[in-house]
C-alpha positions as CSV (number, residue, x, y, z in Angstrom):
1,X,3.0,-4.5,-16.8
2,X,1.8,-4.9,-13.3
3,X,1.4,-1.7,-11.1
4,X,2.7,-0.2,-7.8
5,X,0.1,-0.4,-5.4
6,X,0.8,2.7,-3.3
7,X,-1.5,3.2,-0.1
8,X,-1.6,6.2,2.4
9,X,-4.5,7.4,5.0
10,X,-5.2,10.8,5.9
11,X,-8.1,13.3,7.2
12,X,-8.6,16.7,6.3
13,X,-5.9,18.3,8.3
14,X,-3.3,16.2,6.7
15,X,-4.8,16.3,2.9
16,X,-2.2,19.2,1.9
17,X,0.6,17.5,3.3
18,X,-0.3,14.4,1.5
19,X,-0.8,16.1,-1.7
20,X,2.7,17.3,-1.1
21,X,3.8,14.2,-0.6
22,X,2.2,12.4,-3.7
23,X,3.3,15.6,-5.9
24,X,7.0,14.5,-4.7
25,X,6.6,11.1,-5.3
26,X,5.1,11.2,-8.9
27,X,7.5,14.0,-9.8
28,X,10.3,11.7,-9.2
29,X,8.8,8.5,-10.4
30,X,11.0,7.3,-13.6
31,X,10.0,4.0,-14.8
32,X,7.2,2.9,-16.9
33,X,5.1,1.4,-14.2
34,X,1.8,1.8,-13.6
35,X,0.8,2.9,-10.2
36,X,-2.3,2.7,-8.3
37,X,-3.2,5.4,-5.6
38,X,-5.4,4.6,-2.5
39,X,-6.2,7.2,0.1
40,X,-7.8,5.6,3.0
41,X,-9.8,8.2,5.2
42,X,-13.1,8.3,7.5
43,X,-13.3,12.3,7.0
44,X,-12.3,13.5,4.1
45,X,-14.3,16.6,2.6
46,X,-15.2,16.5,-1.1
47,X,-12.9,19.7,-1.3
48,X,-10.1,17.8,-0.6
49,X,-11.1,15.0,-2.8
50,X,-11.1,17.0,-5.6
51,X,-8.0,18.4,-4.8
52,X,-6.5,15.0,-5.0
53,X,-8.2,14.3,-8.2
54,X,-6.7,17.4,-9.6
55,X,-3.5,16.7,-8.7
56,X,-3.1,13.4,-9.8
57,X,-5.0,14.3,-13.3
58,X,-1.8,15.8,-14.4
59,X,-0.2,12.2,-14.4
60,X,-3.2,10.9,-15.9
61,X,-4.0,9.2,-12.7
62,X,-7.1,8.7,-10.6
63,X,-7.1,8.5,-6.7
64,X,-8.9,5.6,-5.3
65,X,-10.6,6.5,-2.3
66,X,-11.5,3.8,0.5
67,X,-13.5,4.9,3.2
68,X,-13.3,3.5,6.5
69,X,-15.6,3.9,9.9
70,X,-13.8,6.0,12.5
71,X,-15.7,3.5,15.0
72,X,-13.4,0.9,13.9
73,X,-10.2,1.9,15.8
74,X,-12.1,4.7,18.4
75,X,-11.3,2.3,21.5
76,X,-7.8,2.3,21.1
77,X,-5.1,4.1,22.6
78,X,-3.8,7.2,20.9
79,X,-0.6,9.4,22.2
80,X,-0.4,13.3,21.5
81,X,-0.3,14.2,17.7
82,X,-0.5,10.6,16.6
83,X,-4.0,10.4,15.3
84,X,-6.3,7.3,15.0
85,X,-5.7,7.2,11.2
86,X,-2.3,6.0,12.2
87,X,-4.2,2.5,12.9
88,X,-5.8,2.7,9.1
89,X,-3.1,1.2,7.8
90,X,-4.1,-2.1,9.7
91,X,-7.2,-2.4,7.3
92,X,-5.3,-2.4,3.9
93,X,-5.1,-6.3,3.8
94,X,-9.2,-6.4,3.9
95,X,-10.1,-3.2,2.3
96,X,-8.3,-4.0,-1.0
97,X,-9.0,-6.5,-3.3
98,X,-7.5,-10.2,-2.4
99,X,-5.7,-10.3,-5.7
100,X,-3.3,-7.8,-4.7
101,X,-0.4,-9.2,-2.9
102,X,1.9,-6.4,-2.1
103,X,1.6,-2.5,-1.2
104,X,3.8,0.4,-0.4
105,X,2.3,2.3,2.6
106,X,3.2,5.9,3.0
107,X,2.6,8.0,5.8
108,X,1.5,11.8,4.8
109,X,4.5,13.6,6.5
110,X,7.3,12.7,4.3
111,X,8.2,13.6,0.5
112,X,10.0,11.1,-1.9
113,X,13.2,12.2,-3.4
114,X,14.0,9.1,-5.5
115,X,11.8,6.6,-8.1
116,X,9.6,4.8,-5.6
117,X,10.3,1.8,-8.3
118,X,13.1,0.8,-6.6
119,X,11.4,0.0,-3.4
120,X,8.7,-1.8,-4.7
121,X,11.1,-4.3,-6.6
122,X,12.3,-5.6,-3.2
123,X,11.7,-9.1,-3.0
124,X,9.4,-9.5,0.2
125,X,8.1,-13.4,-0.5
126,X,9.6,-14.6,3.1
127,X,8.6,-11.4,5.4
128,X,5.2,-9.8,6.4
129,X,6.7,-6.3,5.7
130,X,9.9,-4.7,5.0
131,X,11.0,-1.5,6.7
132,X,13.9,1.0,8.1
133,X,15.3,0.1,11.7
134,X,14.8,2.9,14.2
135,X,18.0,4.6,15.6
136,X,19.0,3.1,18.8
137,X,18.4,5.9,20.5
138,X,14.6,5.4,19.9
139,X,14.4,1.9,19.6
140,X,16.6,0.4,22.6
141,X,13.6,1.6,25.1
142,X,10.9,0.3,22.9
143,X,12.4,-3.0,22.5
144,X,12.7,-3.3,26.5
145,X,9.2,-2.2,26.9
146,X,7.7,-4.4,24.4
147,X,10.2,-7.6,25.4
148,X,11.2,-8.0,21.7
149,X,14.2,-10.3,22.3
150,X,17.8,-10.2,21.0
151,X,18.9,-9.8,18.7
152,X,16.0,-8.4,17.0
153,X,15.2,-4.9,16.7
154,X,12.5,-1.9,16.0
155,X,11.2,-0.4,12.9
156,X,9.6,2.9,11.9
157,X,6.0,2.2,10.7
158,X,5.7,5.4,8.2
159,X,7.3,3.5,5.6
160,X,6.2,0.0,4.9
161,X,6.6,-2.6,1.9
162,X,3.6,-4.9,3.0
163,X,3.2,-8.5,2.2
164,X,-0.5,-8.7,2.1
165,X,-1.0,-12.5,1.3
166,X,1.0,-13.3,4.7
167,X,-0.9,-10.7,6.6
168,X,-4.2,-12.3,5.5
169,X,-3.1,-15.5,5.8
170,X,-2.2,-15.3,9.6
171,X,-4.5,-12.6,10.2
172,X,-2.0,-10.3,11.4
173,X,-3.8,-7.2,11.7
174,X,-6.2,-9.0,14.0
175,X,-2.9,-9.8,16.3
176,X,-1.5,-6.1,16.4
177,X,-4.9,-4.8,17.4
178,X,-5.5,-7.3,20.2
179,X,-2.0,-6.5,21.5
180,X,-3.2,-2.8,21.6
181,X,-6.0,-3.5,23.7
182,X,-4.3,-6.1,26.0
183,X,-1.1,-3.7,26.6
184,X,-2.2,-0.1,26.8
185,X,0.6,0.7,29.6
186,X,3.4,-0.4,27.2
187,X,1.9,1.5,24.1
188,X,4.2,4.7,23.7
189,X,3.8,4.6,19.7
190,X,0.5,2.5,19.0
191,X,0.3,0.7,15.8
192,X,3.6,0.8,15.2
193,X,4.5,-0.4,18.6
194,X,2.3,-3.5,18.3
195,X,3.5,-4.2,14.8
196,X,7.2,-4.6,16.1
197,X,5.8,-6.6,19.1
198,X,4.1,-9.3,16.9
199,X,6.1,-8.8,13.8
200,X,9.8,-8.7,15.5
201,X,10.9,-11.8,13.7
202,X,9.1,-11.3,10.3
203,X,10.5,-8.0,8.6
204,X,13.1,-7.5,6.6
205,X,15.3,-4.3,7.1
206,X,15.3,-1.5,4.1
207,X,18.4,0.5,3.4
208,X,18.0,3.7,6.0
209,X,17.8,5.7,2.8
210,X,14.1,4.9,2.6
211,X,13.1,6.5,5.9
212,X,15.5,9.2,6.7
213,X,13.9,10.6,9.7
214,X,14.0,14.1,11.6
215,X,16.1,12.4,13.9
216,X,18.5,10.6,11.9
217,X,19.0,14.4,10.0
218,X,19.8,15.9,13.5
219,X,22.7,13.1,14.3
220,X,24.2,14.7,11.0
221,X,24.2,11.4,8.8
222,X,25.6,11.2,5.7
223,X,22.9,9.2,4.1
224,X,21.3,10.5,1.0
225,X,17.4,10.1,1.3
226,X,15.3,8.5,-1.0
227,X,12.5,9.4,1.5
228,X,12.4,12.2,3.8
229,X,10.2,11.6,6.7
230,X,9.2,14.8,9.2
231,X,8.9,12.7,12.4
232,X,7.8,14.0,15.4
233,X,5.8,17.0,16.2
234,X,7.3,19.9,14.3
235,X,6.5,19.6,11.0
236,X,7.7,21.7,7.9
237,X,4.1,23.4,7.9
238,X,4.0,24.4,11.5
239,X,7.8,25.1,12.4
240,X,11.0,26.3,11.1
241,X,11.7,22.6,10.5
242,X,15.4,21.9,9.6
243,X,14.2,20.5,6.3
244,X,11.8,22.9,5.5
245,X,13.1,23.9,2.2
246,X,12.9,20.1,1.0
247,X,9.1,20.2,1.5
248,X,8.3,23.8,0.6
249,X,10.0,22.8,-3.0
250,X,6.9,20.4,-3.5
251,X,4.5,22.4,-2.0
252,X,5.2,25.5,-4.1
253,X,4.5,23.0,-7.2
254,X,0.8,22.2,-6.2
255,X,-2.5,24.3,-6.2
256,X,-4.7,23.5,-3.3
257,X,-7.8,24.9,-2.8
C-alpha cells in the first residue's frame, strides 16, 4: 500500500507546537495507510530531534529529517511573526525523492481532528495544489494587491496538498521565489502571496473544514473542523486563544524535554 507523504517545516521555537500537531494527526488517523513524516529544518537541536523520535516511536514511525541551509532563503522578505521557515515548503519538490509525486504539507501551528487520509485521497492530477480559500475579509485586499484576475480567489498556504510532478515539471518553486524577489512592495504574506500570484488559476479549492482558521472561528462559523489552524500572532501557547482547549488536549498527551 502506498504511504501518505506528510511534510512540515520547523525551528526550535516551533518544535513543541509541531509535536502537538503530529500527536493530534496520529491519534486521529484511522486508516491502515502507512505514513511517512518529513521534518524540514535548518536549525533543529539534537534534543528536539530526539523528542520527535520518541513521539513517533509510539506509532512505530521514524521521522525523516531533511536539513536545509537557511542561506537558501535569507535574502527574501520576511514579515512580523512569519519566519524564514515559511519558505521551506518551496524546497519540497527538490528535497524529496523524485518518485514521490504528491505530499500533504502542514504548518506547525495547527491540530488535526479528523483522519488525514480523506485529504490524501483527493484527486490532484490536474492541479499544482489544493488548498482552502481564505475568507473574503482577508483575500479581497490580497487579490487586488497581487493583480489576481477575476473570478479567481486566494488560498491559505498552511494546509496544502501538493502535486510535486507539476511543481517539478514547470519549476514552480523558482517562479514563486522570483516573484518574491521582484515584488517586495506587494508582499504581505511572503510565500503565500507569491504562490497565489503565480498559481492563481492552477489550484483546487478544498472544503474549508481542512483549514479552519482562527479568523473563521471568530465569525461564528458552523463548520465542523477537520484541521484547526491557529493563524495570526496570538497562539494557544502564548495567549488566551479562543481555541486553546483544543490545543491543550493534545499538548497534555505528549512528553517534551
